[in-house]
C-alpha positions in Angstrom: -12.2 27.4 -5.4 -13.6 24.7 -3.0 -12.6 22.1 -5.6 -9.0 23.2 -5.7 -8.8 23.1 -1.9 -10.1 19.5 -2.0 -7.7 18.7 -4.7 -4.7 20.1 -2.8 -5.8 18.2 0.4 -6.2 15.0 -1.6 -2.8 15.6 -3.2 -1.1 16.2 0.2 -2.7 13.0 1.7 -1.6 11.1 -1.4 1.9 12.4 -1.0 2.0 11.4 2.7 0.7 7.9 2.1 2.3 7.0 -1.3 5.4 9.0 -1.5 6.6 9.1 2.1 5.1 6.0 3.8 5.7 3.5 0.9 9.3 4.8 0.3 10.1 4.4 4.0 8.5 0.9 4.2 10.5 -0.2 1.1 13.7 1.2 2.6 13.1 -0.4 5.9 12.3 -3.8 4.4 15.3 -3.7 2.1 17.6 -2.7 5.0 16.3 -5.4 7.4 16.3 -8.2 4.8 19.7 -7.1 3.3 21.3 -6.9 6.7 20.0 -10.3 7.8 21.2 -11.9 4.6 24.6 -10.3 4.9 25.0 -11.7 8.4 24.5 -15.3 7.2 27.6 -17.5 6.6 27.0 -18.5 2.9 28.8 -16.2 0.5 26.0 -16.4 -2.2 23.4 -15.4 0.4 25.6 -12.4 1.4 25.7 -11.3 -2.2 21.9 -11.3 -2.2 22.0 -9.2 0.9 24.2 -6.6 -0.8 21.8 -6.6 -3.8 18.9 -6.1 -1.4 20.7 -3.1 0.1 21.4 -1.4 -3.2 18.1 -2.2 -4.9 16.7 1.2 -3.9 19.2 2.9 -6.1 18.7 0.8 -9.2 15.9 3.0 -10.7 18.4 5.9 -10.6 20.2 4.4 -13.6 17.1 5.0 -15.7 15.7 8.2 -14.2 18.7 10.4 -13.4 20.0 10.7 -17.0 16.4 11.7 -18.1 16.2 14.3 -15.3 19.5 15.8 -16.2 18.9 15.9 -19.9 15.5 17.7 -19.5 16.8 20.0 -16.7 13.7 19.1 -14.6 12.8 20.0 -11.0 15.4 17.6 -9.8 18.1 19.7 -11.3 16.5 23.1 -10.8 16.0 22.4 -7.1 19.7 22.4 -6.3 21.3 25.8 -7.1 24.7 24.4 -8.1 26.5 25.0 -11.4 28.1 21.6 -11.7 26.0 18.8 -13.0 28.4 16.2 -11.6 27.8 17.4 -8.1 24.0 17.5 -8.7 24.2 13.9 -10.1 26.2 12.7 -7.1 23.8 14.3 -4.6 20.8 13.0 -6.5 22.3 9.5 -6.6 23.1 9.4 -2.9 19.6 10.7 -1.9 17.8 8.9 -4.7 15.4 6.8 -2.7 13.9 10.0 -1.1 14.9 12.7 -3.6 11.5 13.1 -5.1 9.9 13.5 -1.7 12.5 16.0 -0.7 11.9 18.1 -3.8 8.1 17.9 -3.3 8.5 19.2 0.3 10.8 22.0 -0.9 8.4 23.0 -3.7 5.2 22.6 -1.7 4.9 26.2 -0.5 6.3 27.7 -3.7 4.1 28.9 -6.5 5.1 26.2 -9.0 3.2 25.4 -12.1 1.2 22.2 -12.2 3.2 20.7 -15.1 6.3 20.5 -13.0 4.4 18.7 -10.2 2.9 16.3 -12.7 6.3 15.5 -14.1 7.7 15.1 -10.5 4.8 12.8 -9.7 5.3 10.8 -12.9 9.0 10.3 -12.3 8.3 9.3 -8.7 5.7 6.8 -9.9 8.1 5.3 -12.4 10.8 5.1 -9.7 8.4 3.2 -7.4 7.3 0.9 -10.2 10.8 -0.1 -11.1 11.8 -0.5 -7.5 8.7 -2.5 -6.6 9.3 -4.8 -9.6 13.0 -5.5 -8.6 11.9 -5.9 -5.0 9.2 -8.5 -5.9 11.5 -10.5 -8.2 14.3 -10.6 -5.6 12.0 -11.4 -2.7 10.3 -14.2 -4.7 13.6 -15.6 -5.8 14.9 -15.6 -2.2 11.7 -17.3 -0.9 11.9 -20.0 -3.7 15.6 -20.7 -3.0 14.8 -21.0 0.8 17.1 -18.2 1.9 14.4 -15.9 3.3 12.0 -18.2 5.1 14.0 -20.8 7.0 12.2 -23.7 8.7 12.8 -23.8 12.4 11.9 -26.2 15.2 10.7 -23.2 17.2 7.6 -23.1 14.9 6.3 -26.5 16.1 3.6 -27.0 18.7 3.5 -30.1 20.9 0.3 -31.1 22.6 -0.3 -33.2 25.7 -0.4 -36.5 23.8 3.1 -35.9 22.3 1.8 -34.9 18.8 3.5 -32.0 17.1 2.2 -29.6 14.5 4.8 -27.5 12.7 4.0 -24.3 10.8 
């Protein structure tokens, strides 16, 4: 019994760190970078900003059809009869949907297989999102759209020499 308590405490801490913190950090980074790119004057850079804002919903293209087909916790959690409404709600809330379902099911007596599947789908979602995020951020850095050189990053000493970072 002591082992199951440790396991549940470990699972809860894992949930707080990985599922909540990382998702919020990804959403915050995407929002800040996307908004700053949209505010730039170049049309192509604005397009990258829009992509950065919608990147959190890209994994839903792969995960939601699977969830609907297998009638998983994502579908069972919402007590609606229409799969279209469930799909729309799931798509709108997708970046946080697995965390929301986990919190709803946390105090219920739910079999461990459903939690394992929920955790697996969340891990797949995070893997797909992190991959797209890494590719887009790397592309923007290489193209020079993300890190712009500025004269504000130069230091001038007493002899008039400057060092720029």
